[in-house]
C-alpha positions in Angstrom: 0.0 -0.1 0.0 2.9 2.4 0.7 4.9 3.8 -2.3 8.6 3.2 -2.2 11.4 4.2 -4.5 15.2 3.5 -4.3 17.9 5.1 -6.6 21.5 4.7 -7.4 23.1 6.4 -10.2 24.7 9.7 -11.6 21.6 12.1 -10.9 21.0 13.9 -7.7 19.1 11.3 -5.8 16.7 13.8 -4.1 15.4 15.0 -7.4 14.5 11.4 -8.5 13.0 10.6 -5.0 10.7 13.5 -4.8 9.4 13.3 -8.2 8.9 9.6 -8.0 7.1 10.0 -4.6 4.7 12.4 -6.4 3.8 9.6 -8.7 3.5 7.1 -6.1 1.4 9.0 -3.6 -1.8 7.4 -4.6 -0.5 4.4 -2.8 -0.4 6.2 0.5 -0.3 9.7 1.7 -0.4 9.6 5.5 3.3 10.9 5.6 6.5 10.9 3.5 10.3 10.8 3.9 13.6 10.4 2.1 17.1 9.4 3.1 20.1 10.3 0.8 23.6 8.9 1.3 26.2 11.6 0.6 29.6 10.2 0.9 31.2 13.6 1.7 29.1 13.7 5.0 29.5 11.6 8.2 25.8 10.6 8.1 23.1 10.2 5.6 20.6 13.1 5.3 17.2 12.2 6.4 14.1 14.5 5.9 10.5 13.5 6.8 7.0 15.0 6.9 3.9 13.9 8.7 1.9 15.2 5.8 1.9 14.5 2.1 4.7 14.5 -0.4 4.3 18.3 -1.2 4.8 19.2 2.5 8.0 17.2 2.2 9.0 19.0 -0.8 8.3 22.4 0.9 10.4 21.3 3.9 13.2 20.5 1.7 13.1 23.7 -0.1 12.6 25.8 3.1 15.5 24.2 4.8 17.6 24.8 1.7 18.2 21.1 1.7 17.3 20.5 -2.0 20.4 22.2 -3.3 22.8 20.8 -0.6 22.0 17.1 -0.8 24.5 16.0 -3.2 24.2 12.3 -2.7 23.4 10.0 -5.6 22.0 7.2 -3.7 18.8 7.3 -1.7 15.4 6.0 -0.8 12.0 7.6 -0.5 8.6 6.6 1.1 5.0 7.7 1.1 3.1 5.9 3.7 -0.3 4.4 4.4 -0.4 3.7 8.1 -0.9 0.4 9.6 1.2 0.1 12.8 1.8 3.6 14.4 -0.1 6.9 13.8 0.8 9.0 10.9 3.6 11.1 12.7 7.0 12.3 11.6 8.7 9.8 13.9 6.7 7.0 12.4 7.3 8.0 8.9 9.9 6.1 6.8 12.8 5.8 6.3 13.8 4.0 9.6 17.4 3.3 10.6 19.5 1.2 12.8 21.3 2.1 16.0 24.5 3.2 14.2 22.7 5.5 11.7 24.3 3.8 8.8 21.6 1.5 7.7 18.3 3.2 6.4 15.2 1.2 5.3 11.8 1.7 3.7 9.2 -0.8 3.8 5.6 -1.7 2.5 3.7 -4.5 4.2 3.3 -5.8 7.7 6.0 -7.5 9.8 3.5 -10.0 11.6 6.2 -11.2 14.2 7.5 -7.7 14.9 6.7 -7.8 18.6 8.8 -10.9 19.3 11.5 -9.5 17.2 11.5 -6.2 18.9 11.5 -7.7 22.4 14.6 -9.7 21.3 16.3 -6.8 19.9 15.7 -4.6 22.9 17.0 -7.2 25.1 20.3 -7.2 23.1 20.5 -3.4 23.6 18.7 -1.9 20.5 16.9 1.3 20.9 13.6 2.0 19.1 12.2 5.4 18.1 9.0 4.6 16.4 5.7 2.6 17.0 6.1 0.9 13.5 6.5 -2.8 12.8 9.0 -1.8 10.1 11.7 -0.5 12.5 12.7 -4.0 13.6 14.1 -4.8 10.1 17.0 -2.3 10.1 17.9 -3.3 13.4 17.8 -7.0 12.5 19.9 -6.2 9.5 22.4 -4.5 11.8 22.7 -7.6 13.9 23.9 -9.7 10.9 25.9 -6.9 8.9 29.5 -7.8 8.4 30.2 -5.6 5.3 27.9 -7.4 3.0 24.5 -5.7 2.9 22.9 -8.2 0.7 24.0 -11.1 2.8 22.7 -9.4 6.0 19.3 -8.6 4.4 18.9 -12.2 3.2 19.7 -13.5 6.8 17.5 -11.0 8.5 14.5 -11.8 6.3 14.7 -15.3 7.0 13.6 -14.3 10.6 10.8 -12.3 9.3 7.2 -13.4 9.0 4.5 -11.4 7.0 4.7 -9.3 3.9 7.3 -6.9 2.8 8.7 -4.9 -0.1 11.8 -3.0 1.0 14.7 -1.1 0.0 17.7 -0.5 2.2 21.2 1.1 1.9 24.3 1.2 4.1 26.7 3.9 4.4 29.6 1.3 4.2 28.6 0.5 0.5 27.9 3.9 -0.9 26.9 2.9 -4.3 24.5 0.1 -3.5 20.8 -0.4 -2.8 19.3 -3.8 -1.9 15.6 -4.7 -2.4 13.4 -7.6 -1.5 9.9 -8.7 -1.7 7.4 -11.1 -0.3 3.6 -10.9 -0.7 4.0 -7.2 -1.7 4.9 -5.5 -5.1 8.5 -4.6 -6.0 10.0 -3.9 -9.4 13.5 -2.8 -10.6 14.1 -0.1 -13.4 17.1 -0.7 -15.5 18.4 2.5 -16.8 21.5 3.5 -18.7 24.1 3.6 -15.8 21.5 3.9 -13.1 19.1 1.5 -11.3 15.8 2.2 -9.6 13.6 0.0 -7.3 10.1 0.8 -6.8 6.7 -0.5 -5.5 5.2 0.6 -8.9 6.2 0.8 -12.5 4.4 4.3 -12.6 7.3 5.8 -10.8 10.0 4.5 -13.2 8.4 5.2 -16.7 9.9 8.7 -17.0 13.4 7.1 -16.5 13.3 3.7 -18.2 10.8 1.2 -19.8 13.1 -1.9 -19.1 11.6 -3.4 -16.0 13.1 -6.4 -14.0 10.4 -8.4 -12.4 11.1 -9.8 -8.8 9.5 -13.0 -7.6 8.3 -14.0 -4.2 11.1 -14.3 -1.7 13.8 -12.7 -4.1 16.5 -10.3 -3.2 18.0 -7.8 -5.6 21.4 -6.2 -5.3 21.5 -2.9 -7.3 24.4 -0.8 -8.4 24.4 1.9 -11.1 25.9 -0.6 -13.6 23.7 -3.6 -13.1 21.8 -6.0 -10.7 22.0 -9.4 -9.3 19.0 -11.4 -8.1 19.1 -14.3 -5.6 16.5 -16.1 -3.5 16.8 -15.7 0.4 19.2 -18.6 0.6 21.5 -16.7 -1.8 21.0 -19.0 -4.8 21.1 -17.0 -8.1 17.9 -16.4 -9.9 17.5 -15.9 -13.6 16.4 -12.4 -14.4 13.2 -11.6 -16.0 13.0 -8.4 -17.9 10.1 -6.8 -19.7 9.7 -3.7 -21.7 6.6 -1.8 -20.8 4.6 0.3 -23.5 3.4 3.0 -21.2 4.7 6.5 -21.7 5.2 9.2 -19.0 2.4 11.3 -20.4 -0.1 8.6 -19.5 0.6 9.1 -15.8 0.2 12.9 -16.1 -3.0 14.8 -15.7 -3.1 15.9 -19.3 -4.9 19.2 -18.6 -7.6 17.7 -16.3 -7.9 19.1 -12.7 -7.8 15.5 -11.3 -6.5 12.1 -12.3 -10.0 10.7 -11.5 -11.7 12.9 -14.3 -8.9 12.1 -16.7 -9.3 8.5 -16.3 -13.1 8.6 -16.4 -12.6 10.3 -19.9 -10.0 7.7 -20.9 -12.5 4.8 -20.6 -13.3 4.6 -24.3 -9.5 4.1 -24.9 -9.1 1.7 -22.1 -12.1 -0.3 -23.3 -10.7 -0.4 -26.9 -7.3 -1.4 -25.4 -8.9 -4.3 -23.5 -10.6 -5.5 -26.5 -7.5 -5.3 -28.8 -6.6 -8.5 -30.7 -9.3 -10.5 -28.7 -11.9 -10.9 -31.5 -10.5 -12.9 -34.4 -11.2 -12.4 -38.1 -14.0 -15.1 -37.8 -15.8 -12.6 -35.5 -15.3 -14.9 -32.3 -13.6 -14.1 -29.1 -10.1 -15.5 -28.9 -7.9 -15.6 -25.7 -4.6 -17.1 -26.8 -2.7 -15.7 -23.7 -5.0 -17.5 -21.5 -3.0 -20.5 -21.9 -5.7 -23.1 -20.9 -6.8 -25.6 -23.4 -10.4 -25.4 -24.6 -11.1 -29.1 -23.7 -10.0 -28.1 -20.1 -12.3 -25.1 -20.1 -15.2 -27.4 -21.2 -14.6 -29.7 -18.3 -15.1 -27.3 -15.5 -18.4 -27.8 -13.6 -18.4 -24.4 -11.6 -16.6 -21.1 -11.5 -15.8 -19.0 -8.3 -14.7 -15.3 -8.7 -12.6 -14.0 -5.9 -11.9 -10.2 -5.7 -12.1 -7.1 -3.3 -13.8 -3.8 -3.5 -14.6 -2.6 -7.0 -13.0 -5.7 -8.6 -15.5 -7.8 -6.5 -18.3 -5.8 -8.2 -16.7 -6.5 -11.6 -16.8 -10.1 -10.6 -20.6 -9.8 -10.1 -21.0 -8.5 -13.8 -18.7 -11.5 -14.7 -20.9 -13.9 -13.0 -24.1 -12.7 -14.8 -22.1 -13.1 -18.1 -20.8 -16.6 -17.3 -24.1 -18.0 -16.2 -25.9 -16.5 -19.3 -23.4 -17.5 -22.0 -21.5 -20.5 -20.5 -24.4 -21.9 -18.5 -22.0 -22.6 -15.5 -22.9 -21.8 -12.0 -20.8 -18.9 -10.8 -20.2 -17.7 -7.3 -18.6 -14.5 -6.4 -16.8 -14.4 -3.0 -15.0 -11.5 -1.2 -11.4 -12.6 -1.3 -11.0 -11.4 2.2 -13.4 -14.2 3.4 -12.6 -17.0 1.1 -9.8 -18.7 2.8 -11.2 -18.3 6.3 -13.9 -20.8 5.6 -14.0 -24.2 4.1 -14.6 -23.2 0.4 -16.2 -25.7 -2.0 -13.7 -25.7 -4.7 -11.6 -28.3 -6.3 -10.1 -29.5 -9.5 -13.5 -29.2 -11.2 -13.7 -25.5 -10.3 -12.4 -22.6 -12.4 -11.3 -19.8 -10.0 -11.3 -16.3 -11.6 -9.2 -13.8 -9.5 -9.7 -10.1 -10.4 -7.2 -7.5 -9.1 -6.2 -4.3 -10.7 -2.7 -4.2 -9.2 -2.3 -8.1 -9.1 -0.9 -7.6 -5.6 -4.0 -7.4 -3.5 -3.1 -9.5 -0.4 -6.5 -10.9 0.1 -6.9 -12.0 -3.4 -3.4 -13.6 -3.6 -4.3 -15.5 -0.3 -7.5 -16.7 -1.9 -5.8 -17.9 -5.1 -3.2 -19.9 -3.0 -5.9 -21.6 -1.0 -7.8 -22.3 -4.4 -4.8 -23.9 -5.8 -4.0 -25.8 -2.7 -7.5 -27.4 -3.3 -6.7 -28.3 -6.9 -8.5 -25.4 -8.7 -7.3 -23.8 -11.9 -6.9 -20.0 -11.5 -7.4 -17.4 -14.1 -6.2 -13.9 -13.3 -7.7 -10.6 -14.6 -5.1 -7.8 -13.9 -3.6 -4.7 -15.2 -0.1 -5.3 -14.2 2.1 -7.5 -16.3 4.5 -9.4 -13.9 2.4 -8.9 -10.9 2.4 -11.7 -8.2 -1.2 -12.6 -9.4 -0.1 -12.8 -13.0 2.9 -14.9 -12.2 1.1 -17.3 -9.9 -2.1 -17.8 -11.8 -2.5 -20.7 -14.4 -3.8 -18.3 -17.0 -3.9 -14.5 -17.4 -6.2 -12.0 -19.2 -4.4 -8.6 -19.0 -6.6 -5.7 -18.8 -4.3 -3.4 -20.9 -5.9 -0.3 -19.3 -2.6 1.6 -18.8 -1.7 3.3 -15.5 -4.6 4.3 -13.2 -3.5 7.0 -10.5 -6.6 8.0 -9.0 -7.3 5.8 -5.9 -10.9 5.2 -6.8 -11.2 2.7 -9.7 -12.8 4.0 -12.9 -11.2 2.8 -16.2 -9.9 -0.3 -14.7 -13.5 -1.3 -13.6 -14.7 -0.9 -17.1 -11.7 -3.0 -18.3 -12.4 -5.5 -15.6 -15.9 -5.9 -16.7 -14.9 -6.2 -20.4 -12.3 -8.9 -19.6 -15.0 -10.8 -17.6 -17.5 -10.6 -20.6 -14.7 -11.8 -22.9 -14.0 -14.7 -20.6 -17.7 -15.6 -20.5 -17.8 -15.5 -24.3 -14.8 -17.7 -24.6 -16.2 -20.2 -22.0 -19.5 -20.3 -23.8 -17.7 -21.0 -27.1 -15.5 -23.8 -25.5 -18.5 -25.5 -23.8 -20.7 -25.3 -26.8 -23.5 -23.5 -24.9 -23.2 -20.3 -27.2 -24.3 -20.5 -30.8 -22.0 -18.9 -33.3 -24.5 -16.3 -34.5 -25.1 -15.0 -30.9 -21.4 -15.1 -30.3 -20.6 -13.0 -33.4 -23.4 -10.7 -32.7 -22.2 -10.0 -29.1 -18.5 -9.6 -30.1 -19.5 -7.1 -32.8 -21.4 -5.1 -30.3 -18.6 -5.2 -27.7 -16.2 -3.8 -30.3 -18.6 -0.8 -30.8 -18.9 -0.2 -27.1 -15.9 2.3 -27.0 -17.7 4.6 -29.2 -20.9 4.4 -27.1 -18.8 5.3 -24.1 -17.4 8.2 -25.7 -21.0 9.4 -26.6 -22.1 8.8 -22.9 -19.3 11.1 -21.7 -21.1 14.0 -23.4 -23.6 14.1 -20.4 -21.1 15.5 -18.2 -22.4 19.2 -18.4 -25.7 17.9 -17.2 -24.1 15.9 -14.5 -22.4 19.1 -13.2 -25.6 20.8 -12.9 -27.1 17.9 -11.2 -24.2 17.5 -8.7 -25.1 21.1 -7.5 -28.6 20.0 -6.5 -27.5 17.0 -4.6 -24.0 17.8 -3.1 -25.7 18.6 0.2 -27.2 15.2 0.7 -25.8 13.2 3.7 -27.3 9.9 2.4 -28.1 8.3 -1.0 -29.4 5.1 -2.5 -28.7 3.3 -5.7 -31.0 0.7 -7.2 -30.7 -1.6 -10.2 -31.9 -5.0 -11.5 -30.1 -8.0 -13.2 -26.6 -7.2 -14.5 -27.1 -3.6 -13.5 -27.6 -4.4 -9.9 -23.7 -4.5 -9.6 -23.6 -1.1 -11.3 -25.8 0.3 -8.5 -23.4 -1.1 -6.0 -20.4 0.5 -7.7 -22.3 3.9 -8.0 -22.8 3.9 -4.3 -19.1 2.7 -3.7 -17.9 5.6 -5.8 -19.9 8.2 -3.9 -18.8 7.0 -0.6 -15.1 6.8 -1.6 -14.6 10.2 -3.1 -17.3 12.4 -1.5 -17.7 10.7 2.0 -21.5 10.7 1.5 -23.1 7.6 2.9 -24.7 5.6 0.1 -25.9 2.1 -0.4 -26.7 0.0 -3.5 -29.5 -2.5 -3.6 -31.3 -4.8 -6.0 -34.4 -2.8 -6.9 -36.9 -5.4 -5.8 -35.2 -5.4 -2.3 -36.3 -1.9 -1.5 -39.7 -3.1 0.0 -37.9 -5.6 2.3 -36.3 -3.0 4.6 -34.2 -0.3 2.8 -37.4 1.8 1.9 -37.6 2.7 5.6 -34.6 5.1 5.0 -36.4 7.0 2.3 -37.5 10.6 2.7 -37.3 13.9 0.7 -33.5 14.3 1.7 -32.5 10.9 0.4 -31.8 10.9 -3.5 -32.3 7.6 -5.2 -30.3 6.9 -8.3 -32.3 4.4 -10.4 -30.8 2.4 -13.4 -33.7 2.1 -15.7 -32.2 1.4 -19.1 -33.5 -1.1 -21.6 -33.8 -4.5 -19.9 -36.2 -7.6 -19.6 -37.1 -6.3 -16.0 -37.6 -2.6 -16.8 -41.1 -2.6 -16.0 -40.5 -4.1 -12.7 -37.8 -1.3 -12.1 -40.4 1.4 -13.0 -42.8 -0.1 -10.3 -39.9 0.0 -7.8 -39.2 3.7 -8.7 -43.1 4.4 -8.1 -42.5 3.0 -4.6 -39.6 5.5 -4.0 -41.5 8.6 -5.3 -44.5 7.6 -3.0 -42.0 8.2 -0.1 -41.2 11.6 -1.6 -37.6 10.7 -2.2 -36.0 12.5 -5.3 -35.3 10.2 -8.1 -32.4 10.4 -10.5 -33.1 8.0 -13.3 -30.6 6.6 -15.9 -32.6 5.7 -19.0 -32.0 4.6 -22.7 -31.9 7.4 -25.2 -35.5 7.9 -26.6 -37.0 5.4 -24.3 -38.0 7.3 -21.1 -40.4 4.9 -19.4 -41.8 7.3 -16.8 -45.0 9.4 -16.7 -45.1 12.9 -15.4 -42.7 13.8 -12.8 -42.0 10.3 -11.4 -38.1 11.1 -11.9 -36.9 14.4 -11.0 -33.8 14.1 -13.1 -33.2 12.0 -16.2 -29.9 11.1 -17.7 -30.0 9.5 -21.1 -27.4 6.8 -22.3 -26.9 5.1 -25.7 -29.0 1.9 -26.4 -27.0 -1.3 -26.3 -27.4 -5.0 -25.4 -28.3 -5.5 -21.8 -25.5 -7.7 -21.2 -23.1 -5.0 -22.2 -25.0 -2.2 -20.5 -23.0 -1.9 -17.4 -20.1 -0.6 -19.5 -22.1 2.4 -20.4 -24.3 2.9 -17.4 -21.5 3.2 -14.8 -20.1 6.3 -16.6 -22.6 8.8 -15.4 -22.5 7.5 -11.9 -18.7 7.9 -11.8 -19.0 11.5 -13.1 -21.9 12.1 -10.5 -19.6 11.0 -7.6 -16.7 13.0 -8.9 -18.6 16.2 -9.3 -20.3 16.0 -5.9 -17.1 15.3 -4.4 -15.4 18.4 -5.9 -18.3 20.6 -4.7 -17.9 19.3 -1.3 -14.2 20.1 -1.4 -12.9 16.6 -1.1 -9.6 15.2 -2.4 -10.9 13.0 -5.1 -7.6 11.6 -6.2 -6.5 10.6 -2.6 -9.7 10.0 -0.6 -9.0 9.8 3.2 -8.0 6.5 4.6 -7.9 4.7 1.2 -4.8 3.5 -0.9 -4.8 2.3 -4.5 -3.2 -1.1 -3.8 -4.1 -2.9 -0.7 -1.1 -5.2 0.0 -2.0 -6.1 3.6 -4.8 -8.3 4.9 
């Protein structure tokens, strides 16, 4: 969840660290800090802030440090707090007793209490309340002039999850990184090396990325790297070239990343579909790597995911059950392994995670594989832990998403789930060729419909002004658009801090209707569907309780009489199975503009982080 960056090379390290932390701040923004090793000074320079990265940058500038830190080796960190409040003393980097070893860390050290007690008994002094601080002290215990060896030995004592970078004043051109159950990648530049929790921080400097596997340690110098396992065994290096550019990770003239990424959704969907419909008009997923006869043999599907990805999993469920005629369950990954799940070798498990590093989802995948299931990953990050551990992968190809609240990756996740459903239906013989071709053709046309849908934004801006004062809201939908109601409510909660709930429209009368009054707006998804008449009846129930209705309807097909709906948003007509791809966009825009009017930080909502790498 935290953002980490390490650098060794010819540039002034502080410039690389601060700029990279700005790119990484969506991963955590409770506090920030850097440590730079300057061989001309007796000790490393450490600067921290209990606030965001910009506060750290101002502190560097006010103290005159920016121009004075001449070191070319350094580490930086932006924190999402787990152990210890977000204070300056708890901010990373942390050091050992000598002040020569400095370390940054993402993850949780589960046995830190036992290690801390042991180290205190041996005379070590601790300054912070964090679990992280035990690691530099543990490295100090084993350090004999070889930092990489000391890191490997120390980490064999550690339980939990970590992605870390560390340097020692005694080895002035060296940084060492290691990972277990948390993301870490290495950027290979020309005479310089970077280590980071996210490719996003590296793309301004290099597109050559070395992927670290679980339990691997990288020793990085300006001229090259070595990778080993924890026992010191050399590991073959896996290097990829990313096709993102630095501009993709910038705001591009938009006031916030979230709005930019909402508007990037037509392009993101087009990328997710690229090369996945063959010349015959049928969906093909060659990268999946699972034979069609194996796909045809599965008797059930279980989707595991968290948050917005879990909601995308619900859309995937509707598509799989309709097209492949397979029973499909959707499970919160955080609950999956703590019960006795009914999955085995006859079950296809679909794991959805934007980052591919979500701790709960990875744990669920490992439990499913332990029980014999085949796992397909839907993820946005090539070389992520999920992509490496799954039996097959569908890469979302959505490009970097910086805003904490998922927008374009949600659309890409749904699209990949629908592609998988079409492919499964074809493999199992449950989907006739004409229907398959028709749906695939309509899917290829959806990016243009998304672009048309974004034209409702001026209307949404006006509407947001009417409802920004609300303290509660409700979202309702039916069928495959019930998940869209859940996602609309989640987006409003995440970025505007307005309490909102999503419900299946038919469930209103079974309890939630008690909450309705003139101060509770209800957003109703009433686009073309088999159950549209039922949805209209549910909206009648809402208006009877005098709650204002915002209705999402198909262009030219307003199903309401009189003033049943106070506000109407029209979206292009499309196949019901594909309608979530269109219908979610106005709900994202509504959440965004309400949040802006309420003065909220939409790109970095309080208490949230982009990639949740702890359980």
